[in-house]
N, C-alpha and C positions, 0 to 999 in steps of 0.2 A: 650590490643592490638586490640581486635575486635572493640571496640568503636572508637579507633583511625583510624582504617581502614574505618569504616563507615563514620566518619567525613571527611576523605580524599575523599571518593567517592562522598559525597554530595557537597563538595567544587567544585569538577570537574564538576558535573552536573549543579550546580548553575551558575558556570562561563560560561558555554556553552549556557545558555538560556538568551536572552535579549529581551526587548520589540520589538525591530526591527525585530526579527525573526518571530513575528506574524504579525506585521504591513506590512512588505514587501509582503508576500504571498497574503494578502488581497488586497493590491494595485495592484499587478500584475493581480489578478483575475478581479478586477474592470476594469482595462484597457482592458482586454480581452473581457469582456462583452460590454464595451463601443465601442470597435472596431467593434463588431458584430452589434450593433445598428447603428453605423455610416454607415456600409456597406449596411445594409438593407434599411436605409433611403435614401441612394444614388441611389437605384435601381428604375427604372421607372415602378413601379407596384402599383396597388391600395392597400392601407392599410386599411383593414376592421377591425372593432372592434374585439377584442379577444373573442372567444366563447369557453365555456367548453363543453366537450363531454357528451353524455348521461351517466349516472352513473359515473360521474367523481370522485365522492367522494370515490367510491370503489378503484379506482386506486391511489387516494391520500392516502388512508389507506394502500394500498399495498406498497407504497413507504416507509412509516413508518415501516410497518411490516417487509419488506425485510432488512431494515437497522438494525432492532432489531435482526433478524435471522442471519444476517451477523456477528454481534458482538457476539451473543450467540454461533455461530459456532467457532469463534476465542477463546472465553472463554472456551468452551468445549475442544478444542484442547489443550489449556494450562493446563487444569485440567488433561487430560489424560497423557500428557507428564510429568507433575510434579509428578504424583503418590501420591500426598499429598492432604489431605482434605481442600483445600482452600475454603474460603467462597465466595459467590456471589460477595460481595463487593470487596474482594481482586482480584478476577478474572476480575471484571469490571475495577478496577484501573489499573491493568497491561495492559489490552487491550487498554484503553484510552491513557495511557502514551506512549505506543508503537506507536499507530497511530499518536499521537501528534508529536513525534520526527520524524516520517516519513514525516509528513506534513510540518515541518519547515526546512527540509534539502532537498537538491536536490534528485530527485528520485533515481538516481544511488547510492547514499550513503545510503538511507533508514534509518530506526530507530533501526536496530538490535543491533548496538554497545552499546546502553544504556539499551536495554531490559534486559540484564543480571543483571544490578543493580536493575531494577524495580522488577524482580522476586526474587532476593536474599533478598531484603528488606522485602518481604512478608513471609520470613521464610524458603525459599528453599536454600539448601547448594549451594555454588558458583559453584561447578563442575556440579551439575545437572542443575542449571540455565544456564550455558554456553552451555551444550548439548541441552537444550530446544531451545535456541536461534538459534543455528546452524541447528538443525533439522527442526525448523519452516521455516527457510530460504530455506533449501533444498526442503521441500515439496511445498512451494510456487513457487519456480523456476521451479521445474520439472513439476508441473501442468501447468504452462504457456507454457512450451515446448510441452506438450502432447496435449493441447487444439488445436493447429494449425492443425495437421493432422486429428484430430477428426472433426473439422469444415470443412476441405476440402472434407470430405466424404459426406457432406450435401450441401455445397455451392461452386459453381464454383469459381476458383481462380480469374478470370477476374472480376466477380461481387463483390468480397470481397474488392477489391481495387479501385472500380469505384465510383464516386460521381458526380451527375448532368450530367450523360452521358459521363464523361471523366475519363480516367484511371489516377489515382493519382500516378505518378512515384516518386514524392518527398517522399510521405508517404511510398511507397513500399521500397525505399532504406533505409529510416530511420527505418522501420520495420526490414529489413534484418540485419542491424547493431545491433539493440537491441536484436533480436532473437539469432544471433550468439554469442553475449556477454553472454546471458543467457545460451546458450548451452554449451559454454566453461566452465562457472562457475559451472553449474550442473555436468558436467563431472568431474571436479576437486573435487567437494564435494563428488561425488559418490566414487571416488578413495580413498579419505581421510576417509570417514565414513565406507564404506563397504569392501574395498579391502586392500589397502596398505597406511596407514597414513604416513609412512616414505617416500614413494615415493612422496606424495603431498608436504611434507616439502622440499624435494630435488628440485622439480620443482619450487616451490615458491622461494627457495634460489637462484636458477640459474637465473630465470627471473628478480628478483629484485637485482641482482648483477650488472646490467647495471647502468651506472653513472646517467642517467636521472631518474631512478626509485629508486636509492639507499636511498633517503630520506623516502620512504615508506616501506623500508625493515623490520624494526622492527614491524610495524603494520601487515604486511603480514605474517611474521613468527609467530606472536602471534595468528593470525587467524588459521594457521596450527596447532598450539598447541591446540587451542580450538576445532578444528575438531577432533583431536586425542582423546581428552577428551570425545567428543560426542560419538565416536566409542566405547569407553570403557563403557560408561554409558548404551548404548542401545543394546549391542550385545546379551543380553539374553532375550529381549522382545518377547512376544508371537505374533502369527499371528493375533489374535484379536486386539491387540494393534495397529498394522499397519492398519488394516481395519478401526478402529475408527478414526485414524489420517487422512486417505485418504478421508473418508466421510466428516469429519469436514473441510478439506481444500477445497474440492469441494463446500461445503456450503459457505465458506468465499467468494470465487471468483464468484460462480454462482449467489448468492444473490446480490453481488456488481454490477455485470454487468447488472442484471435485473432491478436495480433501475432506470436507464435511460429509459428503455422501459416503465416502469410504469409512469414516469414523462411525457413522450411524450403522452401516452394514456389518460392522464387527459384532453388533448385538442384534440388529433387526434387518433381515433381508428386504430389499426394495425392488419393486418392479421397474421396468424401463420408464413408464410414465411417472412413477414416483421419483425416480432419479432426476428426470427432467424438471419436475416441479421443485425439488430441493435445490437444483442448480439455479433455477430462476429466482428463488427466494434468497439464495446466497448473493445473487446480483443485487437484488433490492436492498438487502442488508448492507452491502458495500456502499451503495449510494447514500443510504440514510446515515451511516456512520460518518460520512464525510462532514456532516454538520454537527456531529457530537462534540461537546466542549472538552472532553477528556482526552488525554494522549492516546492516539491510536484507537479511539472509541472504546477504551477499556471500561468495563462495567456495563456500558450501554449495549455493546455487542453481545455479551453473555445473556443479558435479559431478553434482548430481541431474538436471539437464537431460540430461547425457550418459547417465546410467544409465537414465533413463525414456523419452527421446524419440529416442535415437540409432538405435533400430530402424527409424525411419521416414526415416532419412537414408542413402541408398544409397552416396553418396560419402563415405566415412568421414573423409577428411581435411578435409571441409568442416564437420564438426561444430563445431569450435572457432570457425570463422568465423560460422556460424549463431548459435551461442550468444552471440558478441560482439555481433552485430546485435540480437538479442533483448534483451540486457541494456543495450545502448546506448539503446534507445528506451523501455525500461521502468524504468531505474534510473539510469544514468550521466547521462542527459539532465537529470534533476532535480538531480543533484549540481552540474553545471555551471551550471544556471539559478540555483540557490540561491546559489552563490558570487558570481554577478553581482548578483542582486537584493537579497540580505540586507544587504550594506553600505549600499546606497542606502536601503533601508527604515529601517535604524537611523539613518542620517544625517539623516533628516527630523525626528528628535526634538529637542525643545528642549535636551536635555542635550548633544547633539553640536553643536548650533548655538552653545550657550553656550561650549563648549570652544573652538570656532573663533574666537569673538569675543574670548575671553580671550587666546588666543595672538596675536591681532592687536593 
């Protein structure tokens, strides 16, 4: 029975991943970078040779280090939530596959729906894997909600949404939409996990009873059931458990947003205030990319980076190069890792082994 269930899960996973899911994000990203180059070449400004900053290698190493620390934070959070002695290899595999599915699906969809299978295949019972996925989603979303008021205590609102001397109303409204969506989702998750799981199921049942949403009703109700399972799994966890998860979540997003800062400083030094401003705009970009229709916000993220952060890049022709470095370590890295790891992960199933035996 268990083998049949795993085979069915692997068929579902294998059917959802096609080569085009990797090719399209790369093409969208290349188009975004190409548009940036075309826009810069069209400006009537002198194009000087690209120069590296003093001690540029330090910032290049920090790009790699922060990428490593971001993933280690994610792996540590998975380890804490699992409560199981997972090996470094298992934690790395879960992390890479989760980020890969996030990278090949629209940002609003994310990669959480398949993380349950990835965790379960590493020996974690399905109920615990489900609670881990829901809890990780809740921690990520609530941190993104909390970041905004924290940043407002240090950065004026007007400056946060200004670029090249102009207030970016388009990005402001996109941010408001994305932020409100996250706020509503976090509220529902909080009710389901910590207060009244039954109330969440009723709310979801009512909302998805409307005709135009009825096709998503089963999936939504399944999410309510998963949230309830999460509540049952974590209700007896200690205070230290939550402290470790919060620290790890801050690490995941803090290191992620700082990668762009270090990529810029390879070519242009930034002051402390500029570093904070770039960090805040990385946060805004992350919220706006949530509603982007392309996989992982590919294409949109590159253009938004140019609009929002190019003011801190004095060597204009290095903008596309900096953007490419940033996306390489926060996006394309996971595409390449997933392409390598996913076939091996699927190949471990009894389904694939049986096929190989039959062919022999």
